[in-house]
Backbone as a chain_set.jsonl record, in Angstrom:
{"seq": "MASEVDTLVSDYNRKFVSGNFEFRLGDQLSKKIAGNGVVKAPGVYVVYEIAREAVLYIGSSGTLRHEGWGKQNLRERLRKKQDGVGRQRFYEEKLKMEGLEAIRIVWWATHDETNRILPAKAEMDLLQAYYDEFGTIPPWNKKA", "coords": {"N": [[9.288, 18.117, 4.706], [10.011, 14.878, 5.84], [7.812, 12.069, 6.04], [6.706, 9.904, 8.745], [6.652, 7.273, 7.813], [8.334, 7.454, 5.563], [10.743, 8.105, 6.848], [11.18, 5.777, 8.375], [11.384, 3.886, 6.286], [13.701, 4.827, 5.038], [15.531, 4.353, 7.107], [15.332, 1.534, 7.216], [16.378, 0.943, 4.69], [19.058, 1.561, 5.073], [19.761, -0.21, 7.099], [19.01, -2.922, 6.506], [19.344, -5.748, 4.202], [18.107, -5.107, 1.039], [15.741, -4.396, -1.626], [14.025, -3.615, -4.72], [11.334, -3.578, -7.118], [9.487, -2.922, -10.143], [6.111, -3.516, -11.111], [4.024, -4.133, -13.806], [1.085, -4.295, -15.907], [1.06, -7.216, -17.845], [3.576, -8.017, -17.084], [5.447, -10.757, -15.689], [5.101, -11.868, -12.553], [6.595, -13.795, -11.077], [8.99, -13.874, -12.538], [9.873, -11.261, -12.203], [10.355, -11.25, -9.45], [12.378, -13.234, -9.179], [14.309, -12.147, -10.9], [15.111, -9.798, -9.723], [16.525, -10.139, -7.442], [15.198, -10.836, -5.029], [15.333, -12.072, -1.82], [15.593, -15.243, -0.063], [14.588, -14.993, 2.703], [13.277, -14.066, 5.941], [11.177, -11.177, 6.196], [10.003, -7.805, 5.456], [7.701, -5.95, 3.366], [6.692, -3.317, 1.148], [4.112, -2.096, -0.856], [3.855, 0.219, -3.368], [2.024, 2.784, -5.07], [3.224, 3.912, -8.003], [2.958, 6.391, -9.417], [2.082, 8.344, -7.541], [3.687, 7.768, -5.433], [2.447, 6.57, -3.288], [1.642, 4.63, -0.439], [0.289, 1.446, -0.731], [0.053, -1.065, 0.386], [1.238, -2.903, 3.184], [3.249, -5.501, 4.219], [4.402, -8.702, 5.573], [6.774, -11.42, 5.791], [7.484, -14.712, 6.838], [7.29, -16.545, 9.691], [8.095, -17.039, 12.985], [8.553, -19.967, 14.75], [8.567, -22.382, 17.455], [10.056, -24.507, 16.473], [11.535, -23.312, 14.494], [11.795, -21.191, 11.55], [8.856, -20.561, 9.631], [7.612, -21.621, 6.385], [7.288, -19.478, 4.539], [9.287, -17.288, 3.096], [10.568, -14.08, 1.971], [10.72, -14.255, -0.87], [8.917, -16.343, -1.423], [6.526, -15.406, -0.22], [5.871, -13.098, -1.676], [4.878, -14.175, -3.98], [2.711, -15.731, -3.299], [-0.772, -16.072, -2.223], [-3.179, -13.373, -2.053], [-5.982, -12.009, -0.636], [-7.302, -14.364, -1.336], [-6.6, -15.025, -3.938], [-3.992, -15.731, -6.352], [-1.043, -13.733, -6.273], [-0.119, -12.665, -8.704], [-2.462, -12.477, -10.285], [-3.993, -10.954, -8.475], [-2.543, -8.48, -8.334], [-2.68, -7.72, -11.053], [-5.482, -7.392, -11.367], [-5.954, -5.323, -9.513], [-4.419, -3.231, -10.639], [-5.839, -2.816, -13.028], [-8.506, -2.261, -12.07], [-8.092, 0.038, -10.514], [-6.954, 1.746, -12.252], [-4.173, 2.016, -12.461], [-0.86, 2.594, -13.562], [1.491, 1.291, -12.811], [3.006, -0.56, -10.09], [5.299, -0.362, -7.338], [7.317, -2.592, -5.633], [8.867, -2.78, -2.638], [11.311, -4.292, -0.65], [12.646, -5.742, 2.411], [15.04, -7.681, 4.074], [14.679, -8.595, 7.185], [15.57, -10.329, 9.085], [18.431, -11.966, 9.345], [21.855, -13.03, 8.898], [23.044, -10.768, 9.948], [21.071, -9.1, 11.1], [18.421, -9.288, 13.514], [15.61, -8.846, 13.581], [12.282, -9.396, 14.126], [10.007, -10.1, 11.518], [7.264, -9.507, 11.927], [7.345, -7.49, 13.863], [8.712, -5.428, 12.5], [6.874, -5.008, 10.428], [4.637, -4.118, 11.921], [5.717, -1.759, 12.966], [5.972, -0.233, 10.613], [3.238, -0.15, 9.856], [2.207, 1.224, 12.082], [3.474, 3.709, 11.824], [2.339, 4.538, 9.429], [-0.362, 4.636, 10.195], [-0.202, 6.633, 12.202], [0.276, 8.831, 10.617], [-1.867, 8.906, 8.732], [-4.207, 8.029, 9.976], [-5.456, 5.64, 9.483], [-5.22, 2.351, 7.958], [-3.135, 1.155, 5.196], [-4.704, 1.162, 1.915], [-4.917, -1.411, 0.629], [-4.494, -3.185, 2.656], [-6.204, -5.336, 4.876], [-6.411, -5.591, 7.584], [-4.787, -4.687, 10.672]], "CA": [[9.61, 17.276, 5.848], [9.722, 13.471, 5.574], [6.803, 11.446, 6.889], [7.21, 8.826, 9.605], [6.873, 6.098, 6.967], [9.544, 7.721, 4.775], [11.882, 8.022, 7.76], [11.371, 4.359, 8.683], [11.869, 3.249, 5.057], [15.099, 5.247, 4.893], [16.265, 3.596, 8.12], [15.366, 0.136, 6.765], [17.295, 0.864, 3.554], [20.426, 1.571, 5.603], [19.985, -1.293, 8.055], [18.719, -4.272, 6.019], [19.458, -6.106, 2.793], [16.84, -4.658, 0.466], [15.64, -4.254, -3.068], [12.698, -3.225, -5.186], [11.065, -3.768, -8.533], [8.205, -2.447, -10.625], [5.219, -4.494, -11.73], [3.052, -3.542, -14.719], [0.285, -5.27, -16.639], [1.859, -7.94, -18.823], [4.77, -8.563, -16.423], [5.295, -12.006, -14.955], [5.549, -11.593, -11.202], [7.66, -14.724, -10.663], [10.236, -13.442, -13.191], [10.291, -10.02, -11.541], [10.885, -11.62, -8.134], [13.654, -13.933, -9.388], [15.266, -11.296, -11.601], [15.467, -8.6, -8.954], [17.278, -10.499, -6.241], [14.431, -11.007, -3.79], [16.02, -13.116, -1.063], [14.828, -16.263, 0.665], [14.78, -14.666, 4.118], [12.124, -13.384, 6.525], [11.271, -9.732, 6.087], [8.812, -6.991, 5.224], [7.647, -5.318, 2.052], [5.707, -2.262, 0.963], [3.673, -1.914, -2.236], [3.583, 1.629, -3.635], [1.569, 3.278, -6.363], [4.388, 4.663, -8.479], [2.645, 7.76, -9.838], [1.995, 9.244, -6.382], [4.527, 7.216, -4.356], [1.531, 6.329, -2.176], [1.662, 3.27, 0.091], [-0.945, 0.698, -0.954], [0.021, -2.285, 1.198], [2.408, -3.235, 4.004], [3.153, -6.911, 4.578], [5.602, -9.363, 6.085], [6.932, -12.841, 5.484], [8.276, -15.425, 7.834], [6.727, -16.686, 11.027], [9.003, -17.787, 13.849], [7.908, -20.958, 15.614], [9.537, -23.047, 18.331], [10.93, -25.378, 15.68], [12.245, -22.513, 13.492], [11.015, -20.326, 10.675], [7.87, -21.143, 8.731], [8.039, -21.761, 4.991], [7.184, -18.308, 3.682], [10.285, -16.226, 3.096], [10.142, -12.976, 1.103], [10.531, -14.711, -2.25], [7.669, -17.126, -1.478], [5.373, -14.585, 0.175], [5.514, -12.167, -2.737], [4.202, -14.931, -5.048], [1.536, -16.453, -2.772], [-2.105, -15.473, -2.368], [-3.687, -12.232, -1.31], [-7.445, -11.99, -0.806], [-7.766, -15.629, -1.891], [-6.131, -15.261, -5.307], [-2.555, -15.573, -6.522], [-0.657, -12.317, -6.358], [-0.066, -12.237, -10.108], [-3.827, -12.067, -10.64], [-4.397, -9.878, -7.558], [-1.937, -7.221, -8.778], [-3.245, -7.363, -12.356], [-6.841, -6.896, -11.149], [-5.871, -4.025, -8.835], [-3.959, -2.236, -11.603], [-6.955, -2.53, -13.935], [-9.629, -1.647, -11.348], [-7.75, 1.355, -9.988], [-6.365, 2.54, -13.322], [-2.775, 2.289, -12.142], [0.116, 2.213, -14.584], [2.458, 0.349, -12.243], [3.295, -0.521, -8.656], [6.679, -0.675, -6.947], [7.392, -3.418, -4.432], [10.136, -2.578, -1.934], [11.409, -5.342, 0.372], [13.792, -5.744, 3.317], [15.278, -8.903, 4.855], [14.87, -8.074, 8.545], [16.177, -11.351, 9.946], [19.465, -12.702, 8.615], [23.092, -13.193, 9.673], [23.407, -9.482, 10.545], [19.949, -8.511, 11.83], [17.501, -10.244, 14.142], [14.346, -8.165, 13.812], [11.154, -10.212, 13.675], [9.234, -9.42, 10.482], [6.002, -8.996, 12.476], [7.632, -6.209, 14.525], [9.011, -4.444, 11.461], [5.604, -4.716, 9.764], [3.817, -3.304, 12.82], [6.327, -0.429, 13.024], [5.556, 0.458, 9.389], [1.796, 0.11, 9.944], [1.996, 2.26, 13.089], [3.9, 4.979, 11.227], [1.302, 4.893, 8.453], [-1.548, 4.994, 10.973], [0.048, 7.921, 12.843], [0.208, 9.88, 9.607], [-3.113, 8.958, 7.978], [-5.35, 7.668, 10.797], [-6.028, 4.405, 8.963], [-4.195, 1.465, 7.406], [-3.08, 1.293, 3.733], [-5.959, 0.724, 1.292], [-4.963, -2.824, 0.27], [-4.452, -3.989, 3.881], [-7.542, -5.57, 5.438], [-6.346, -5.48, 9.043], [-3.461, -4.378, 11.217]], "C": [[9.165, 15.832, 5.552], [8.668, 12.943, 6.548], [7.461, 10.378, 7.76], [7.509, 7.567, 8.79], [8.152, 6.279, 6.158], [10.798, 7.597, 5.629], [12.199, 6.571, 8.091], [11.913, 3.603, 7.471], [13.333, 3.595, 4.832], [15.997, 4.496, 5.876], [16.408, 2.132, 7.702], [16.337, -0.03, 5.603], [18.752, 0.858, 3.997], [20.748, 0.31, 6.393], [19.913, -2.69, 7.44], [19.115, -4.479, 4.56], [18.103, -5.787, 2.178], [16.896, -4.63, -1.051], [14.242, -3.812, -3.432], [12.567, -3.537, -6.663], [9.694, -3.207, -8.861], [7.422, -3.606, -11.219], [4.18, -3.743, -12.531], [2.217, -4.644, -15.348], [1.16, -5.906, -17.719], [3.146, -8.509, -18.247], [4.445, -9.908, -15.806], [5.921, -11.81, -13.579], [6.692, -12.507, -10.783], [8.998, -14.349, -11.293], [10.77, -12.159, -12.571], [10.954, -10.327, -10.193], [12.262, -12.262, -8.281], [14.71, -13.007, -9.982], [15.721, -10.073, -10.845], [16.026, -8.925, -7.582], [16.503, -10.619, -4.955], [14.976, -12.24, -3.071], [15.046, -14.095, -0.415], [15.098, -16.088, 2.151], [13.5, -14.029, 4.635], [12.28, -11.872, 6.387], [9.936, -9.05, 5.9], [8.869, -6.405, 3.824], [6.529, -4.282, 2.032], [5.399, -2.178, -0.525], [3.262, -0.453, -2.392], [2.893, 1.811, -4.983], [2.677, 4.205, -6.858], [4.063, 6.124, -8.754], [2.646, 8.75, -8.673], [2.948, 8.872, -5.256], [3.688, 7.0, -3.092], [1.619, 4.868, -1.746], [0.289, 2.634, -0.117], [-1.083, -0.479, 0.001], [1.336, -2.422, 1.955], [2.236, -4.671, 4.449], [4.464, -7.466, 5.102], [5.616, -10.821, 5.66], [7.777, -13.475, 6.567], [7.63, -15.388, 9.198], [7.675, -17.543, 11.839], [8.189, -18.688, 14.764], [8.977, -21.578, 16.497], [10.54, -23.875, 17.538], [11.678, -24.627, 14.584], [11.284, -21.694, 12.642], [10.033, -21.119, 9.837], [8.373, -21.08, 7.297], [8.11, -20.453, 4.224], [8.255, -17.26, 3.934], [9.8, -15.135, 2.129], [9.838, -13.443, -0.317], [9.211, -15.478, -2.399], [6.441, -16.249, -1.227], [4.92, -13.662, -0.952], [4.816, -12.845, -3.911], [2.886, -15.548, -4.584], [0.249, -15.646, -2.916], [-2.292, -14.209, -1.537], [-5.167, -12.146, -1.637], [-7.949, -13.219, -1.556], [-7.369, -15.912, -3.323], [-4.61, -15.096, -5.356], [-2.203, -14.108, -6.731], [-0.522, -11.812, -7.782], [-1.433, -11.679, -10.508], [-4.303, -10.901, -9.774], [-3.851, -8.536, -8.039], [-2.5, -6.773, -10.125], [-4.643, -6.765, -12.196], [-6.835, -5.517, -10.487], [-5.421, -2.932, -9.803], [-5.092, -1.827, -12.539], [-8.068, -1.759, -13.231], [-9.33, -0.209, -10.927], [-7.085, 2.254, -11.022], [-4.922, 2.926, -13.068], [-1.875, 1.818, -13.282], [1.058, 1.134, -14.066], [2.482, 0.489, -10.727], [4.779, -0.804, -8.461], [6.601, -1.481, -5.664], [8.803, -3.268, -3.861], [10.175, -3.59, -0.8], [12.695, -5.193, 1.179], [13.874, -7.085, 4.03], [15.624, -8.456, 6.274], [15.535, -9.064, 9.486], [17.138, -12.191, 9.112], [20.703, -12.816, 9.497], [23.455, -11.927, 10.452], [22.328, -8.919, 11.463], [19.026, -9.586, 12.38], [16.208, -9.543, 14.544], [13.229, -9.064, 13.28], [10.359, -9.446, 12.621], [7.924, -8.822, 11.006], [6.215, -7.652, 13.177], [7.893, -5.114, 13.496], [7.737, -4.031, 10.721], [4.738, -3.81, 10.639], [4.388, -1.894, 12.963], [5.929, 0.396, 11.795], [4.067, 0.811, 9.426], [1.493, 1.213, 10.955], [2.368, 3.635, 12.535], [2.861, 5.458, 10.218], [0.03, 5.365, 9.18], [-1.38, 6.372, 11.632], [-0.119, 9.072, 11.859], [-1.193, 10.038, 8.996], [-4.367, 8.58, 8.776], [-6.068, 6.412, 10.338], [-4.877, 3.5, 8.512], [-4.183, 1.63, 5.88], [-4.299, 0.648, 3.068], [-6.032, -0.763, 0.934], [-4.804, -3.735, 1.474], [-5.869, -4.141, 4.405], [-7.562, -5.392, 6.947], [-4.925, -5.14, 9.456], [-3.249, -5.208, 12.465]], "O": [[8.056, 15.612, 5.066], [8.638, 13.32, 7.719], [8.613, 10.0, 7.545], [8.498, 6.878, 9.042], [8.968, 5.361, 6.075], [11.804, 7.044, 5.182], [13.365, 6.176, 8.088], [12.805, 2.767, 7.614], [14.122, 2.723, 4.468], [17.09, 4.058, 5.518], [17.489, 1.556, 7.823], [17.046, -1.034, 5.531], [19.59, 0.217, 3.363], [21.876, -0.181, 6.359], [20.693, -3.562, 7.824], [19.211, -3.528, 3.785], [17.067, -6.153, 2.732], [17.947, -4.814, -1.665], [13.38, -3.654, -2.568], [13.559, -3.734, -7.365], [8.848, -3.037, -7.982], [7.995, -4.552, -11.758], [3.528, -2.831, -12.022], [2.61, -5.81, -15.319], [1.905, -5.217, -18.416], [3.751, -9.394, -18.852], [3.299, -10.17, -15.441], [7.129, -11.61, -13.461], [7.665, -12.039, -10.19], [10.039, -14.49, -10.651], [11.981, -11.991, -12.43], [11.979, -9.741, -9.844], [13.205, -11.88, -7.587], [15.88, -13.079, -9.605], [16.634, -9.377, -11.289], [16.004, -8.093, -6.674], [17.089, -10.516, -3.877], [15.065, -13.319, -3.655], [13.859, -13.815, -0.247], [15.751, -16.921, 2.78], [12.713, -13.504, 3.847], [13.393, -11.351, 6.455], [8.879, -9.63, 6.148], [9.919, -6.365, 3.184], [5.563, -4.361, 2.79], [6.307, -2.187, -1.356], [2.426, 0.05, -1.641], [3.159, 1.067, -5.927], [3.02, 5.179, -6.187], [4.823, 7.007, -8.359], [3.15, 9.866, -8.804], [3.018, 9.567, -4.242], [4.158, 7.217, -1.975], [1.664, 3.971, -2.589], [-0.736, 3.199, 0.264], [-2.192, -0.851, 0.383], [2.405, -2.099, 1.437], [1.195, -5.031, 4.998], [5.497, -6.797, 5.08], [4.605, -11.375, 5.23], [8.669, -12.845, 7.135], [7.449, -14.322, 9.786], [8.021, -18.651, 11.429], [7.27, -18.245, 15.452], [10.166, -21.324, 16.305], [11.721, -23.939, 17.881], [12.398, -25.255, 13.808], [10.112, -21.532, 12.982], [10.341, -22.222, 9.384], [9.448, -20.539, 7.035], [8.937, -20.333, 3.32], [8.151, -16.452, 4.857], [8.729, -15.268, 1.537], [8.817, -13.068, -0.895], [8.48, -15.291, -3.372], [5.442, -16.346, -1.94], [3.722, -13.47, -1.158], [4.224, -12.167, -4.751], [2.029, -15.857, -5.413], [0.201, -14.656, -3.647], [-1.669, -14.008, -0.494], [-5.551, -12.205, -2.805], [-8.909, -13.132, -2.322], [-7.76, -16.939, -3.876], [-4.018, -14.416, -4.518], [-2.983, -13.345, -7.3], [-0.786, -10.639, -8.044], [-1.541, -10.558, -11.004], [-4.938, -9.971, -10.272], [-4.597, -7.563, -8.142], [-2.768, -5.588, -10.323], [-4.958, -5.748, -12.815], [-7.62, -4.644, -10.858], [-5.972, -1.832, -9.796], [-5.286, -0.642, -12.811], [-8.524, -0.728, -13.727], [-10.205, 0.655, -10.977], [-6.697, 3.382, -10.717], [-4.494, 4.027, -13.414], [-2.11, 0.77, -13.883], [1.386, 0.186, -14.779], [2.049, 1.493, -10.161], [5.427, -1.409, -9.315], [5.906, -1.101, -4.721], [9.793, -3.589, -4.517], [9.198, -3.741, -0.067], [13.682, -4.617, 0.722], [12.865, -7.573, 4.541], [16.736, -7.993, 6.53], [16.009, -8.689, 10.558], [16.726, -13.009, 8.289], [20.603, -12.707, 10.719], [24.1, -12.005, 11.497], [22.641, -8.324, 12.494], [18.87, -10.654, 11.789], [15.767, -9.63, 15.69], [13.239, -9.444, 12.109], [10.067, -8.265, 12.809], [7.522, -7.743, 10.571], [5.36, -6.771, 13.094], [7.363, -4.009, 13.605], [7.54, -2.853, 10.423], [4.167, -2.837, 10.145], [3.628, -0.931, 13.07], [5.591, 1.573, 11.914], [3.678, 1.925, 9.074], [0.62, 2.047, 10.716], [1.652, 4.611, 12.758], [2.544, 6.646, 10.163], [-0.568, 6.375, 8.809], [-2.306, 7.182, 11.621], [-0.594, 10.149, 12.219], [-1.652, 11.157, 8.769], [-5.481, 8.791, 8.297], [-7.191, 6.154, 10.772], [-3.706, 3.846, 8.668], [-5.127, 2.189, 5.323], [-4.863, -0.308, 3.601], [-7.126, -1.327, 0.938], [-4.961, -4.949, 1.341], [-6.649, -3.189, 4.382], [-8.602, -5.078, 7.527], [-3.984, -5.29, 8.678], [-2.197, -5.115, 13.098]]}, "num_chains": 1, "name": "protein.A"}
């Protein structure tokens, strides 16, 4: 039986423009992002440990303000900082520390010409589904 997170991910795959890519030690994150069609749109993303298909992190990009969308679209957000360091370094350190071979980053553009779902709502829906299943948030998330 599929988990709540799996069901939501399946729904997102049908509903939104999406994509994914793997990141391993030695990869250049910016090249992975550019080469795998990550769009410049607001959305959400999930980082998985590939070996177990376990969710490590759930995040979003794009903040709606009165004057329009903030600067961070999916393409920008996936390159920016996490825990005070650039994501290239953050992911490399996590792979080394946790002995992971690779991670998979799956993304969805939730707000575009076709869909008008705020990324914060989509992110909270994913976090809620994860919480319902595991009673906590993903290990790389600091807060929900």
